[in-house]
N, C-alpha and C positions, 0 to 999 in steps of 0.2 A: 382732363376735367373740361367741361364745357360750361360756359357762363353766358347768360343772356343779359344784355344791357339795354336800357332805353336809349333812344337816339340822343337825348339830352346828355346822358352820362358819356356816351361815345364822343360827343362833341367836346365835352369838357376835358376828357382824357386827351383827345387830339390836341386841344389848346395847350395842355401842359407839355406835351411832347414838342409841339411847334415852338414853345417858348425857349426850348433849349435846356430846361432844367432836368429833363428826363430824356433818355435815349430811346425809350420805347414805351408802348402802352403797358407792357408787363411791369416795367419799373414803376409806373404810376400806380398800378393796382397793388403791387407789393408794398409800396409806401403807404397807401391807404389802409391796407390790412395791418401793417405794423402799427400805425397810429390807432387803429381800432383796438388791437390787443393791448396796447399801452394804456389806452383809456379804460378798458375793462379792468386791467390790473389796478389802476389808480382808484377806480370806483370801489373795487373789492377791498382795498386797503382802507379807504375812507369809511366804508360800512363797518369793517372790523373795529376801527377806532371808535366809531359812534357806539357800537354795541358794548365795547369795553368801558366807555365813559358812562353809559347808562347803567351798566352793572356796578361800576364804582359808586355811583349815586345811590343805587338801591342798597348796596352793602352799607353805605354810610347811614342811610335811613334805618336799616335794620339795627344798627348799633346805637341809634338815637342821636346821631350827629346831625341834627337838623337846625336850620335857622328859619325863623318865621319871616313872612313877606316884608313887613316894615323894616326889620333889622337888615335884611338882605338889601333892600333898596337903599338904605342909608350907607351901607358899605360900598355899594357900587357908586353912589354919588360922590363919596369921599375919595374913592380911587380915581374917578374921572377928574375931579377937581385937582387932585395931586398931579395928574398927568398934564393938565392944562397949565398949572403953575410952573412946572419944570420946563415947559416948552417956551414960556414967555421970557 
């Protein structure tokens, strides 16, 4: 595989190797790719959770399990006040 890098990226990879944290440029690139794939997986899990949360809310709405705005705000205020009083 052949990869072209900008001079800036080459410089930064060389700095990592010179720092002693990595033995070679290949190690730096492998670590960067590992982090990229790890981030991709994390974002995929977060998106799946968001979709599940949205679906749960839609299902609750379909069942008529809704709370109007003013009631919801009062519940949030009460919960926040309870947290503040337990910390004091």
